[in-house]
N, CA and C atoms of all chains as a GROMACS GRO file, in nm:
protein
  558
    1MET      N    1  -7.264  -9.133  -6.574
    1MET     CA    2  -7.333  -9.195  -6.688
    1MET      C    3  -7.471  -9.132  -6.707
    2ILE      N    4  -7.511  -9.114  -6.829
    2ILE     CA    5  -7.645  -9.063  -6.860
    2ILE      C    6  -7.732  -9.185  -6.890
    3SER      N    7  -7.833  -9.209  -6.807
    3SER     CA    8  -7.921  -9.324  -6.832
    3SER      C    9  -8.031  -9.285  -6.930
    4THR      N   10  -8.071  -9.383  -7.012
    4THR     CA   11  -8.181  -9.364  -7.106
    4THR      C   12  -8.297  -9.451  -7.060
    5ASN      N   13  -8.414  -9.391  -7.040
    5ASN     CA   14  -8.528  -9.463  -6.984
    5ASN      C   15  -8.649  -9.450  -7.077
    6GLU      N   16  -8.725  -9.559  -7.089
    6GLU     CA   17  -8.849  -9.555  -7.168
    6GLU      C   18  -8.962  -9.615  -7.086
    7TYR      N   19  -9.079  -9.550  -7.093
    7TYR     CA   20  -9.197  -9.597  -7.022
    7TYR      C   21  -9.315  -9.593  -7.118
    8PHE      N   22  -9.420  -9.668  -7.082
    8PHE     CA   23  -9.544  -9.664  -7.161
    8PHE      C   24  -9.514  -9.686  -7.310
    9ASP      N   25  -9.443  -9.800  -7.339
    9ASP     CA   26  -9.412  -9.837  -7.478
    9ASP      C   27  -9.342  -9.726  -7.555
   10GLY      N   28  -9.254  -9.650  -7.488
   10GLY     CA   29  -9.177  -9.546  -7.556
   10GLY      C   30  -9.250  -9.414  -7.570
   11ASN      N   31  -9.371  -9.406  -7.512
   11ASN     CA   32  -9.445  -9.279  -7.519
   11ASN      C   33  -9.394  -9.177  -7.418
   12VAL      N   34  -9.316  -9.222  -7.322
   12VAL     CA   35  -9.245  -9.132  -7.230
   12VAL      C   36  -9.099  -9.177  -7.230
   13LYS      N   37  -9.009  -9.084  -7.260
   13LYS     CA   38  -8.866  -9.116  -7.258
   13LYS      C   39  -8.795  -9.013  -7.171
   14SER      N   40  -8.690  -9.057  -7.100
   14SER     CA   41  -8.616  -8.961  -7.018
   14SER      C   42  -8.468  -8.996  -7.014
   15LEU      N   43  -8.389  -8.896  -6.979
   15LEU     CA   44  -8.245  -8.909  -6.962
   15LEU      C   45  -8.214  -8.876  -6.816
   16GLY      N   46  -8.145  -8.968  -6.748
   16GLY     CA   47  -8.116  -8.948  -6.607
   16GLY      C   48  -7.973  -8.902  -6.584
   17TYR      N   49  -7.955  -8.812  -6.486
   17TYR     CA   50  -7.822  -8.760  -6.453
   17TYR      C   51  -7.821  -8.714  -6.309
   18LYS      N   52  -7.705  -8.672  -6.263
   18LYS     CA   53  -7.690  -8.626  -6.125
   18LYS      C   54  -7.647  -8.480  -6.123
   19THR      N   55  -7.696  -8.407  -6.026
   19THR     CA   56  -7.648  -8.271  -6.003
   19THR      C   57  -7.583  -8.268  -5.865
   20SER      N   58  -7.536  -8.151  -5.826
   20SER     CA   59  -7.474  -8.139  -5.695
   20SER      C   60  -7.576  -8.158  -5.583
   21THR      N   61  -7.705  -8.148  -5.616
   21THR     CA   62  -7.807  -8.158  -5.511
   21THR      C   63  -7.894  -8.284  -5.520
   22GLY      N   64  -7.872  -8.370  -5.619
   22GLY     CA   65  -7.954  -8.490  -5.627
   22GLY      C   66  -7.965  -8.545  -5.767
   23ASN      N   67  -8.058  -8.638  -5.785
   23ASN     CA   68  -8.081  -8.698  -5.916
   23ASN      C   69  -8.189  -8.621  -5.990
   24SER      N   70  -8.173  -8.612  -6.122
   24SER     CA   71  -8.271  -8.545  -6.207
   24SER      C   72  -8.292  -8.627  -6.333
   25THR      N   73  -8.406  -8.604  -6.399
   25THR     CA   74  -8.424  -8.648  -6.536
   25THR      C   75  -8.480  -8.534  -6.619
   26VAL      N   76  -8.442  -8.530  -6.746
   26VAL     CA   77  -8.517  -8.451  -6.844
   26VAL      C   78  -8.588  -8.552  -6.933
   27GLY      N   79  -8.713  -8.524  -6.966
   27GLY     CA   80  -8.789  -8.621  -7.043
   27GLY      C   81  -8.889  -8.556  -7.135
   28VAL      N   82  -8.949  -8.640  -7.218
   28VAL     CA   83  -9.052  -8.595  -7.311
   28VAL      C   84  -9.167  -8.696  -7.306
   29MET      N   85  -9.290  -8.644  -7.304
   29MET     CA   86  -9.410  -8.728  -7.311
   29MET      C   87  -9.481  -8.704  -7.442
   30GLU      N   88  -9.527  -8.812  -7.506
   30GLU     CA   89  -9.620  -8.801  -7.618
   30GLU      C   90  -9.757  -8.762  -7.565
   31ALA      N   91  -9.843  -8.710  -7.650
   31ALA     CA   92  -9.982  -8.689  -7.613
   31ALA      C   93 -10.040  -8.819  -7.557
   32GLY      N   94 -10.113  -8.810  -7.446
   32GLY     CA   95 -10.170  -8.930  -7.386
   32GLY      C   96 -10.208  -8.907  -7.242
   33ASP      N   97 -10.261  -9.014  -7.180
   33ASP     CA   98 -10.300  -9.011  -7.039
   33ASP      C   99 -10.209  -9.109  -6.965
   34TYR      N  100 -10.153  -9.066  -6.854
   34TYR     CA  101 -10.057  -9.148  -6.781
   34TYR      C  102 -10.087  -9.147  -6.632
   35GLU      N  103 -10.053  -9.257  -6.565
   35GLU     CA  104 -10.047  -9.255  -6.419
   35GLU      C  105  -9.905  -9.292  -6.378
   36PHE      N  106  -9.844  -9.206  -6.299
   36PHE     CA  107  -9.707  -9.228  -6.251
   36PHE      C  108  -9.709  -9.255  -6.101
   37GLY      N  109  -9.614  -9.334  -6.055
   37GLY     CA  110  -9.593  -9.353  -5.912
   37GLY      C  111  -9.458  -9.300  -5.873
   38THR      N  112  -9.447  -9.250  -5.751
   38THR     CA  113  -9.320  -9.195  -5.703
   38THR      C  114  -9.258  -9.288  -5.599
   39SER      N  115  -9.126  -9.297  -5.598
   39SER     CA  116  -9.058  -9.367  -5.489
   39SER      C  117  -8.984  -9.269  -5.399
   40THR      N  118  -8.961  -9.148  -5.449
   40THR     CA  119  -8.905  -9.039  -5.368
   40THR      C  120  -8.988  -8.914  -5.395
   41HIS      N  121  -8.962  -8.811  -5.317
   41HIS     CA  122  -9.026  -8.680  -5.346
   41HIS      C  123  -8.981  -8.633  -5.484
   42GLU      N  124  -9.072  -8.582  -5.563
   42GLU     CA  125  -9.039  -8.533  -5.698
   42GLU      C  126  -9.088  -8.390  -5.716
   43THR      N  127  -9.005  -8.309  -5.782
   43THR     CA  128  -9.048  -8.178  -5.830
   43THR      C  129  -9.048  -8.184  -5.982
   44MET      N  130  -9.162  -8.159  -6.042
   44MET     CA  131  -9.175  -8.163  -6.188
   44MET      C  132  -9.186  -8.021  -6.239
   45ILE      N  133  -9.102  -7.986  -6.335
   45ILE     CA  134  -9.099  -7.852  -6.394
   45ILE      C  135  -9.122  -7.866  -6.544
   46ILE      N  136  -9.222  -7.795  -6.596
   46ILE     CA  137  -9.252  -7.806  -6.738
   46ILE      C  138  -9.150  -7.723  -6.816
   47ILE      N  139  -9.088  -7.784  -6.918
   47ILE     CA  140  -8.988  -7.715  -7.002
   47ILE      C  141  -9.055  -7.656  -7.126
   48GLU      N  142  -9.125  -7.738  -7.202
   48GLU     CA  143  -9.205  -7.690  -7.316
   48GLU      C  144  -9.332  -7.773  -7.321
   49GLY      N  145  -9.441  -7.711  -7.366
   49GLY     CA  146  -9.569  -7.780  -7.368
   49GLY      C  147  -9.645  -7.755  -7.240
   50GLU      N  148  -9.739  -7.844  -7.209
   50GLU     CA  149  -9.811  -7.831  -7.083
   50GLU      C  150  -9.866  -7.966  -7.039
   51MET      N  151  -9.885  -7.980  -6.909
   51MET     CA  152  -9.940  -8.101  -6.849
   51MET      C  153 -10.063  -8.065  -6.767
   52THR      N  154 -10.167  -8.144  -6.784
   52THR     CA  155 -10.284  -8.132  -6.696
   52THR      C  156 -10.276  -8.248  -6.597
   53VAL      N  157 -10.277  -8.214  -6.468
   53VAL     CA  158 -10.234  -8.307  -6.364
   53VAL      C  159 -10.340  -8.317  -6.254
   54LYS      N  160 -10.362  -8.439  -6.207
   54LYS     CA  161 -10.442  -8.458  -6.084
   54LYS      C  162 -10.347  -8.511  -5.978
   55LEU      N  163 -10.320  -8.427  -5.880
   55LEU     CA  164 -10.224  -8.462  -5.776
   55LEU      C  165 -10.288  -8.554  -5.673
   56PRO      N  166 -10.205  -8.627  -5.596
   56PRO     CA  167 -10.258  -8.721  -5.497
   56PRO      C  168 -10.354  -8.649  -5.401
   57GLY      N  169 -10.472  -8.705  -5.382
   57GLY     CA  170 -10.566  -8.646  -5.288
   57GLY      C  171 -10.651  -8.536  -5.346
   58ASP      N  172 -10.612  -8.485  -5.463
   58ASP     CA  173 -10.691  -8.378  -5.526
   58ASP      C  174 -10.805  -8.439  -5.608
   59SER      N  175 -10.916  -8.368  -5.612
   59SER     CA  176 -11.026  -8.415  -5.696
   59SER      C  177 -11.034  -8.337  -5.826
   60VAL      N  178 -10.955  -8.231  -5.838
   60VAL     CA  179 -10.960  -8.149  -5.959
   60VAL      C  180 -10.829  -8.161  -6.037
   61TRP      N  181 -10.837  -8.131  -6.166
   61TRP     CA  182 -10.721  -8.129  -6.253
   61TRP      C  183 -10.668  -7.986  -6.263
   62ALA      N  184 -10.537  -7.970  -6.269
   62ALA     CA  185 -10.477  -7.838  -6.285
   62ALA      C  186 -10.377  -7.844  -6.400
   63THR      N  187 -10.367  -7.738  -6.477
   63THR     CA  188 -10.278  -7.736  -6.594
   63THR      C  189 -10.153  -7.654  -6.562
   64TYR      N  190 -10.038  -7.712  -6.591
   64TYR     CA  191  -9.908  -7.649  -6.568
   64TYR      C  192  -9.841  -7.625  -6.703
   65LYS      N  193  -9.797  -7.500  -6.725
   65LYS     CA  194  -9.734  -7.461  -6.851
   65LYS      C  195  -9.583  -7.446  -6.834
   66ALA      N  196  -9.514  -7.417  -6.942
   66ALA     CA  197  -9.367  -7.403  -6.940
   66ALA      C  198  -9.324  -7.310  -6.828
   67GLY      N  199  -9.230  -7.355  -6.747
   67GLY     CA  200  -9.179  -7.275  -6.636
   67GLY      C  201  -9.253  -7.299  -6.505
   68GLU      N  202  -9.369  -7.362  -6.512
   68GLU     CA  203  -9.445  -7.390  -6.390
   68GLU      C  204  -9.407  -7.529  -6.336
   69SER      N  205  -9.434  -7.552  -6.208
   69SER     CA  206  -9.391  -7.677  -6.146
   69SER      C  207  -9.492  -7.727  -6.043
   70PHE      N  208  -9.481  -7.854  -6.012
   70PHE     CA  209  -9.561  -7.911  -5.902
   70PHE      C  210  -9.476  -8.017  -5.833
   71GLU      N  211  -9.517  -8.049  -5.709
   71GLU     CA  212  -9.439  -8.145  -5.629
   71GLU      C  213  -9.527  -8.262  -5.588
   72ILE      N  214  -9.464  -8.379  -5.576
   72ILE     CA  215  -9.535  -8.498  -5.532
   72ILE      C  216  -9.450  -8.566  -5.426
   73ASP      N  217  -9.514  -8.608  -5.316
   73ASP     CA  218  -9.442  -8.679  -5.212
   73ASP      C  219  -9.402  -8.819  -5.259
   74ALA      N  220  -9.316  -8.883  -5.183
   74ALA     CA  221  -9.276  -9.020  -5.211
   74ALA      C  222  -9.396  -9.114  -5.197
   75ASN      N  223  -9.392  -9.223  -5.273
   75ASN     CA  224  -9.491  -9.330  -5.261
   75ASN      C  225  -9.634  -9.284  -5.285
   76GLU      N  226  -9.649  -9.197  -5.384
   76GLU     CA  227  -9.781  -9.149  -5.423
   76GLU      C  228  -9.801  -9.180  -5.572
   77LYS      N  229  -9.925  -9.172  -5.615
   77LYS     CA  230  -9.956  -9.183  -5.757
   77LYS      C  231 -10.018  -9.054  -5.803
   78PHE      N  232  -9.990  -9.015  -5.928
   78PHE     CA  233 -10.054  -8.895  -5.983
   78PHE      C  234 -10.083  -8.918  -6.131
   79GLN      N  235 -10.183  -8.849  -6.179
   79GLN     CA  236 -10.229  -8.868  -6.317
   79GLN      C  237 -10.196  -8.746  -6.401
   80VAL      N  238 -10.156  -8.770  -6.525
   80VAL     CA  239 -10.112  -8.665  -6.616
   80VAL      C  240 -10.182  -8.683  -6.752
   81LYS      N  241 -10.236  -8.574  -6.805
   81LYS     CA  242 -10.288  -8.572  -6.942
   81LYS      C  243 -10.205  -8.473  -7.022
   82VAL      N  244 -10.162  -8.514  -7.141
   82VAL     CA  245 -10.079  -8.430  -7.227
   82VAL      C  246 -10.144  -8.431  -7.365
   83SER      N  247 -10.162  -8.311  -7.423
   83SER     CA  248 -10.231  -8.305  -7.552
   83SER      C  249 -10.134  -8.288  -7.669
   84ALA      N  250 -10.005  -8.261  -7.641
   84ALA     CA  251  -9.902  -8.251  -7.745
   84ALA      C  252  -9.769  -8.283  -7.678
   85GLN      N  253  -9.667  -8.315  -7.758
   85GLN     CA  254  -9.537  -8.351  -7.699
   85GLN      C  255  -9.493  -8.244  -7.598
   86THR      N  256  -9.458  -8.289  -7.480
   86THR     CA  257  -9.426  -8.198  -7.369
   86THR      C  258  -9.297  -8.243  -7.303
   87ALA      N  259  -9.207  -8.146  -7.281
   87ALA     CA  260  -9.077  -8.175  -7.219
   87ALA      C  261  -9.079  -8.129  -7.074
   88TYR      N  262  -9.012  -8.204  -6.989
   88TYR     CA  263  -9.013  -8.174  -6.845
   88TYR      C  264  -8.878  -8.202  -6.783
   89LEU      N  265  -8.857  -8.137  -6.669
   89LEU     CA  266  -8.744  -8.167  -6.579
   89LEU      C  267  -8.804  -8.225  -6.452
   90CYS      N  268  -8.751  -8.339  -6.405
   90CYS     CA  269  -8.797  -8.397  -6.279
   90CYS      C  270  -8.678  -8.405  -6.184
   91GLN      N  271  -8.690  -8.340  -6.069
   91GLN     CA  272  -8.585  -8.344  -5.967
   91GLN      C  273  -8.631  -8.435  -5.853
   92TYR      N  274  -8.546  -8.530  -5.818
   92TYR     CA  275  -8.578  -8.628  -5.713
   92TYR      C  276  -8.504  -8.590  -5.586
   93LYS      N  277  -8.576  -8.536  -5.490
   93LYS     CA  278  -8.510  -8.499  -5.363
   93LYS      C  279  -8.613  -8.453  -5.262
   94MET      N  280  -9.335  -8.878  -8.266
   94MET     CA  281  -9.235  -8.972  -8.214
   94MET      C  282  -9.126  -8.897  -8.139
   95ILE      N  283  -9.080  -8.954  -8.031
   95ILE     CA  284  -8.970  -8.895  -7.955
   95ILE      C  285  -8.842  -8.966  -8.002
   96SER      N  286  -8.752  -8.890  -8.064
   96SER     CA  287  -8.627  -8.952  -8.111
   96SER      C  288  -8.524  -8.955  -7.998
   97THR      N  289  -8.442  -9.060  -8.000
   97THR     CA  290  -8.333  -9.072  -7.902
   97THR      C  291  -8.202  -9.060  -7.978
   98ASN      N  292  -8.118  -8.966  -7.936
   98ASN     CA  293  -7.994  -8.937  -8.009
   98ASN      C  294  -7.874  -8.949  -7.916
   99GLU      N  295  -7.763  -9.003  -7.971
   99GLU     CA  296  -7.639  -9.010  -7.894
   99GLU      C  297  -7.524  -8.955  -7.978
  100TYR      N  298  -7.438  -8.878  -7.914
  100TYR     CA  299  -7.321  -8.819  -7.980
  100TYR      C  300  -7.198  -8.840  -7.891
  101PHE      N  301  -7.083  -8.829  -7.949
  101PHE     CA  302  -6.957  -8.837  -7.873
  101PHE      C  303  -6.956  -8.963  -7.786
  102ASP      N  304  -6.979  -9.080  -7.851
  102ASP     CA  305  -6.976  -9.207  -7.778
  102ASP      C  306  -7.068  -9.211  -7.657
  103GLY      N  307  -7.185  -9.147  -7.669
  103GLY     CA  308  -7.282  -9.151  -7.559
  103GLY      C  309  -7.258  -9.047  -7.451
  104ASN      N  310  -7.157  -8.962  -7.469
  104ASN     CA  311  -7.131  -8.858  -7.369
  104ASN      C  312  -7.229  -8.741  -7.381
  105VAL      N  313  -7.299  -8.733  -7.493
  105VAL     CA  314  -7.408  -8.637  -7.509
  105VAL      C  315  -7.528  -8.716  -7.559
  106LYS      N  316  -7.640  -8.707  -7.488
  106LYS     CA  317  -7.763  -8.776  -7.531
  106LYS      C  318  -7.875  -8.674  -7.535
  107SER      N  319  -7.967  -8.691  -7.630
  107SER     CA  320  -8.080  -8.598  -7.636
  107SER      C  321  -8.206  -8.670  -7.683
  108LEU      N  322  -8.318  -8.609  -7.652
  108LEU     CA  323  -8.451  -8.656  -7.694
  108LEU      C  324  -8.512  -8.548  -7.782
  109GLY      N  325  -8.554  -8.583  -7.902
  109GLY     CA  326  -8.607  -8.487  -7.996
  109GLY      C  327  -8.758  -8.491  -8.003
  110TYR      N  328  -8.819  -8.375  -8.017
  110TYR     CA  329  -8.965  -8.364  -8.024
  110TYR      C  330  -9.002  -8.236  -8.098
  111LYS      N  331  -9.131  -8.218  -8.120
  111LYS     CA  332  -9.181  -8.101  -8.191
  111LYS      C  333  -9.271  -8.019  -8.100
  112THR      N  334  -9.265  -7.888  -8.115
  112THR     CA  335  -9.359  -7.800  -8.047
  112THR      C  336  -9.441  -7.729  -8.154
  113SER      N  337  -9.530  -7.641  -8.111
  113SER     CA  338  -9.610  -7.565  -8.207
  113SER      C  339  -9.524  -7.468  -8.287
  114THR      N  340  -9.402  -7.440  -8.239
  114THR     CA  341  -9.319  -7.340  -8.306
  114THR      C  342  -9.195  -7.399  -8.373
  115GLY      N  343  -9.171  -7.531  -8.361
  115GLY     CA  344  -9.053  -7.586  -8.427
  115GLY      C  345  -9.004  -7.712  -8.360
  116ASN      N  346  -8.882  -7.753  -8.395
  116ASN     CA  347  -8.822  -7.872  -8.337
  116ASN      C  348  -8.738  -7.835  -8.216
  117SER      N  349  -8.738  -7.922  -8.117
  117SER     CA  350  -8.658  -7.902  -7.996
  117SER      C  351  -8.593  -8.032  -7.956
  118THR      N  352  -8.486  -8.022  -7.876
  118THR     CA  353  -8.434  -8.138  -7.804
  118THR      C  354  -8.411  -8.099  -7.660
  119VAL      N  355  -8.430  -8.194  -7.568
  119VAL     CA  356  -8.374  -8.182  -7.434
  119VAL      C  357  -8.261  -8.283  -7.427
  120GLY      N  358  -8.150  -8.244  -7.366
  120GLY     CA  359  -8.035  -8.332  -7.365
  120GLY      C  360  -7.951  -8.316  -7.240
  121VAL      N  361  -7.855  -8.407  -7.228
  121VAL     CA  362  -7.760  -8.405  -7.116
  121VAL      C  363  -7.621  -8.427  -7.171
  122MET      N  364  -7.525  -8.350  -7.121
  122MET     CA  365  -7.383  -8.368  -7.155
  122MET      C  366  -7.307  -8.416  -7.032
  123GLU      N  367  -7.219  -8.512  -7.054
  123GLU     CA  368  -7.121  -8.548  -6.952
  123GLU      C  369  -7.013  -8.440  -6.946
  124ALA      N  370  -6.940  -8.435  -6.837
  124ALA     CA  371  -6.824  -8.348  -6.829
  124ALA      C  372  -6.733  -8.375  -6.949
  125GLY      N  373  -6.684  -8.270  -7.014
  125GLY     CA  374  -6.597  -8.289  -7.128
  125GLY      C  375  -6.591  -8.164  -7.214
  126ASP      N  376  -6.513  -8.174  -7.322
  126ASP     CA  377  -6.499  -8.064  -7.418
  126ASP      C  378  -6.560  -8.111  -7.551
  127TYR      N  379  -6.641  -8.028  -7.610
  127TYR     CA  380  -6.712  -8.066  -7.731
  127TYR      C  381  -6.708  -7.954  -7.835
  128GLU      N  382  -6.711  -7.994  -7.963
  128GLU     CA  383  -6.737  -7.897  -8.069
  128GLU      C  384  -6.862  -7.943  -8.143
  129PHE      N  385  -6.960  -7.854  -8.152
  129PHE     CA  386  -7.085  -7.883  -8.221
  129PHE      C  387  -7.095  -7.800  -8.348
  130GLY      N  388  -7.164  -7.854  -8.448
  130GLY     CA  389  -7.195  -7.778  -8.568
  130GLY      C  390  -7.346  -7.763  -8.580
  131THR      N  391  -7.390  -7.653  -8.635
  131THR     CA  392  -7.533  -7.628  -8.652
  131THR      C  393  -7.572  -7.641  -8.799
  132SER      N  394  -7.692  -7.691  -8.824
  132SER     CA  395  -7.745  -7.688  -8.960
  132SER      C  396  -7.859  -7.587  -8.971
  133THR      N  397  -7.916  -7.550  -8.856
  133THR     CA  398  -8.018  -7.444  -8.850
  133THR      C  399  -7.980  -7.352  -8.735
  134HIS      N  400  -8.051  -7.239  -8.724
  134HIS     CA  401  -8.034  -7.152  -8.607
  134HIS      C  402  -8.072  -7.230  -8.481
  135GLU      N  403  -7.993  -7.216  -8.376
  135GLU     CA  404  -8.021  -7.286  -8.250
  135GLU      C  405  -8.023  -7.188  -8.133
  136THR      N  406  -8.119  -7.206  -8.045
  136THR     CA  407  -8.117  -7.138  -7.915
  136THR      C  408  -8.095  -7.244  -7.808
  137MET      N  409  -7.987  -7.229  -7.732
  137MET     CA  410  -7.954  -7.326  -7.626
  137MET      C  411  -7.986  -7.263  -7.491
  138ILE      N  412  -8.063  -7.334  -7.411
  138ILE     CA  413  -8.104  -7.286  -7.279
  138ILE      C  414  -8.055  -7.388  -7.176
  139ILE      N  415  -7.981  -7.342  -7.077
  139ILE     CA  416  -7.929  -7.434  -6.976
  139ILE      C  417  -8.042  -7.467  -6.878
  140ILE      N  418  -8.063  -7.596  -6.854
  140ILE     CA  419  -8.168  -7.640  -6.760
  140ILE      C  420  -8.109  -7.661  -6.621
  141GLU      N  421  -8.005  -7.743  -6.610
  141GLU     CA  422  -7.932  -7.761  -6.484
  141GLU      C  423  -7.784  -7.775  -6.519
  142GLY      N  424  -7.698  -7.728  -6.429
  142GLY     CA  425  -7.555  -7.731  -6.454
  142GLY      C  426  -7.511  -7.601  -6.521
  143GLU      N  427  -7.397  -7.605  -6.590
  143GLU     CA  428  -7.353  -7.487  -6.663
  143GLU      C  429  -7.263  -7.528  -6.778
  144MET      N  430  -7.258  -7.442  -6.880
  144MET     CA  431  -7.173  -7.463  -6.997
  144MET      C  432  -7.083  -7.342  -7.015
  145THR      N  433  -6.956  -7.369  -7.042
  145THR     CA  434  -6.864  -7.263  -7.081
  145THR      C  435  -6.846  -7.275  -7.232
  146VAL      N  436  -6.875  -7.165  -7.302
  146VAL     CA  437  -6.896  -7.172  -7.447
  146VAL      C  438  -6.810  -7.068  -7.519
  147LYS      N  439  -6.754  -7.109  -7.632
  147LYS     CA  440  -6.691  -7.013  -7.723
  147LYS      C  441  -6.776  -7.008  -7.849
  148LEU      N  442  -6.844  -6.897  -7.868
  148LEU     CA  443  -6.937  -6.883  -7.980
  148LEU      C  444  -6.860  -6.852  -8.109
  149PRO      N  445  -6.922  -6.878  -8.224
  149PRO     CA  446  -6.855  -6.855  -8.352
  149PRO      C  447  -6.804  -6.710  -8.362
  150GLY      N  448  -6.678  -6.694  -8.394
  150GLY     CA  449  -6.622  -6.561  -8.411
  150GLY      C  450  -6.574  -6.497  -8.282
  151ASP      N  451  -6.612  -6.555  -8.167
  151ASP     CA  452  -6.566  -6.500  -8.039
  151ASP      C  453  -6.428  -6.556  -8.004
  152SER      N  454  -6.348  -6.476  -7.939
  152SER     CA  455  -6.217  -6.524  -7.893
  152SER      C  456  -6.220  -6.557  -7.745
  153VAL      N  457  -6.328  -6.521  -7.677
  153VAL     CA  458  -6.336  -6.546  -7.533
  153VAL      C  459  -6.444  -6.650  -7.502
  154TRP      N  460  -6.425  -6.716  -7.387
  154TRP     CA  461  -6.522  -6.813  -7.339
  154TRP      C  462  -6.619  -6.743  -7.243
  155ALA      N  463  -6.745  -6.781  -7.247
  155ALA     CA  464  -6.845  -6.727  -7.155
  155ALA      C  465  -6.919  -6.844  -7.090
  156THR      N  466  -6.954  -6.828  -6.963
  156THR     CA  467  -7.021  -6.934  -6.890
  156THR      C  468  -7.169  -6.904  -6.875
  157TYR      N  469  -7.252  -7.002  -6.908
  157TYR     CA  470  -7.398  -6.990  -6.901
  157TYR      C  471  -7.450  -7.088  -6.796
  158LYS      N  472  -7.530  -7.035  -6.704
  158LYS     CA  473  -7.583  -7.116  -6.594
  158LYS      C  474  -7.731  -7.146  -6.618
  159ALA      N  475  -7.791  -7.225  -6.529
  159ALA     CA  476  -7.931  -7.265  -6.542
  159ALA      C  477  -8.020  -7.143  -6.566
  160GLY      N  478  -8.103  -7.151  -6.668
  160GLY     CA  479  -8.194  -7.042  -6.702
  160GLY      C  480  -8.137  -6.946  -6.804
  161GLU      N  481  -8.005  -6.949  -6.825
  161GLU     CA  482  -7.942  -6.860  -6.923
  161GLU      C  483  -7.937  -6.929  -7.060
  162SER      N  484  -7.922  -6.848  -7.164
  162SER     CA  485  -7.928  -6.904  -7.300
  162SER      C  486  -7.831  -6.833  -7.393
  163PHE      N  487  -7.801  -6.899  -7.504
  163PHE     CA  488  -7.722  -6.835  -7.611
  163PHE      C  489  -7.775  -6.887  -7.744
  164GLU      N  490  -7.743  -6.812  -7.850
  164GLU     CA  491  -7.793  -6.848  -7.984
  164GLU      C  492  -7.676  -6.868  -8.080
  165ILE      N  493  -7.696  -6.957  -8.176
  165ILE     CA  494  -7.595  -6.982  -8.279
  165ILE      C  495  -7.667  -6.984  -8.414
  166ASP      N  496  -7.609  -6.917  -8.509
  166ASP     CA  497  -7.666  -6.918  -8.644
  166ASP      C  498  -7.648  -7.055  -8.710
  167ALA      N  499  -7.716  -7.075  -8.820
  167ALA     CA  500  -7.701  -7.197  -8.898
  167ALA      C  501  -7.560  -7.207  -8.955
  168ASN      N  502  -7.514  -7.331  -8.974
  168ASN     CA  503  -7.387  -7.360  -9.042
  168ASN      C  504  -7.267  -7.296  -8.974
  169GLU      N  505  -7.269  -7.301  -8.841
  169GLU     CA  506  -7.158  -7.250  -8.760
  169GLU      C  507  -7.108  -7.364  -8.670
  170LYS      N  508  -6.989  -7.344  -8.616
  170LYS     CA  509  -6.937  -7.437  -8.515
  170LYS      C  510  -6.918  -7.361  -8.385
  171PHE      N  511  -6.942  -7.428  -8.274
  171PHE     CA  512  -6.916  -7.365  -8.144
  171PHE      C  513  -6.862  -7.470  -8.048
  172GLN      N  514  -6.784  -7.421  -7.952
  172GLN     CA  515  -6.717  -7.510  -7.859
  172GLN      C  516  -6.777  -7.499  -7.720
  173VAL      N  517  -6.786  -7.611  -7.653
  173VAL     CA  518  -6.850  -7.617  -7.522
  173VAL      C  519  -6.762  -7.696  -7.426
  174LYS      N  520  -6.742  -7.643  -7.306
  174LYS     CA  521  -6.676  -7.716  -7.197
  174LYS      C  522  -6.776  -7.732  -7.083
  175VAL      N  523  -6.784  -7.853  -7.032
  175VAL     CA  524  -6.878  -7.884  -6.924
  175VAL      C  525  -6.798  -7.954  -6.814
  176SER      N  526  -6.814  -7.909  -6.689
  176SER     CA  527  -6.736  -7.968  -6.581
  176SER      C  528  -6.814  -8.069  -6.498
  177ALA      N  529  -6.946  -8.076  -6.517
  177ALA     CA  530  -7.030  -8.176  -6.451
  177ALA      C  531  -7.153  -8.197  -6.539
  178GLN      N  532  -7.224  -8.306  -6.517
  178GLN     CA  533  -7.341  -8.336  -6.602
  178GLN      C  534  -7.433  -8.215  -6.609
  179THR      N  535  -7.467  -8.178  -6.730
  179THR     CA  536  -7.543  -8.054  -6.756
  179THR      C  537  -7.658  -8.084  -6.852
  180ALA      N  538  -7.777  -8.037  -6.815
  180ALA     CA  539  -7.897  -8.058  -6.898
  180ALA      C  540  -7.931  -7.929  -6.971
  181TYR      N  541  -7.979  -7.945  -7.094
  181TYR     CA  542  -8.008  -7.830  -7.179
  181TYR      C  543  -8.134  -7.853  -7.262
  182LEU      N  544  -8.192  -7.741  -7.304
  182LEU     CA  545  -8.298  -7.739  -7.405
  182LEU      C  546  -8.240  -7.671  -7.528
  183CYS      N  547  -8.255  -7.733  -7.646
  183CYS     CA  548  -8.211  -7.671  -7.771
  183CYS      C  549  -8.333  -7.655  -7.861
  184GLN      N  550  -8.359  -7.531  -7.900
  184GLN     CA  551  -8.470  -7.500  -7.992
  184GLN      C  552  -8.413  -7.467  -8.128
  185TYR      N  553  -8.465  -7.536  -8.231
  185TYR     CA  554  -8.416  -7.519  -8.367
  185TYR      C  555  -8.514  -7.433  -8.445
  186LYS      N  556  -8.481  -7.312  -8.471
  186LYS     CA  557  -8.572  -7.224  -8.546
  186LYS      C  558  -8.506  -7.092  -8.572
   0.00000   0.00000   0.00000
């Protein structure tokens, strides 16, 4: 089954599915500022657009463009700023 | 706005958005056989999984894996076979 998920009043939407190696989502974020929490390790890969991200424990923001990725451990929070609609792949494993 | 789209009784779902260069969707297909029609030129890029595709005018099927892409002109039909949940990016331009 493909799950449909909405967060932040529909400003972030994603579709959930399974691969041979774990669970994934593809999603889209509207322009905005977000704080996300993880329950498992996540690898985020930018598909189109870009995300400016403050990773757990970091004091600086870093910008990730299409094709670039970052990882977050389980049970962490991270902050994301998006200036235009941005698509991403999130792998949970 | 991020649009949510469902086709083939929910076996194909996608999220629509805009980039600086045009309209895009990220989507997921369940295992199955599909025929799609285009109204504009489309570039399909496999994100995870794989698609076996018969392009307009082709008599043979070709398999596209993650990171690979194919293009279809406007007002064409193409056939897709998917053996496991597969995520894609479709750029309309």
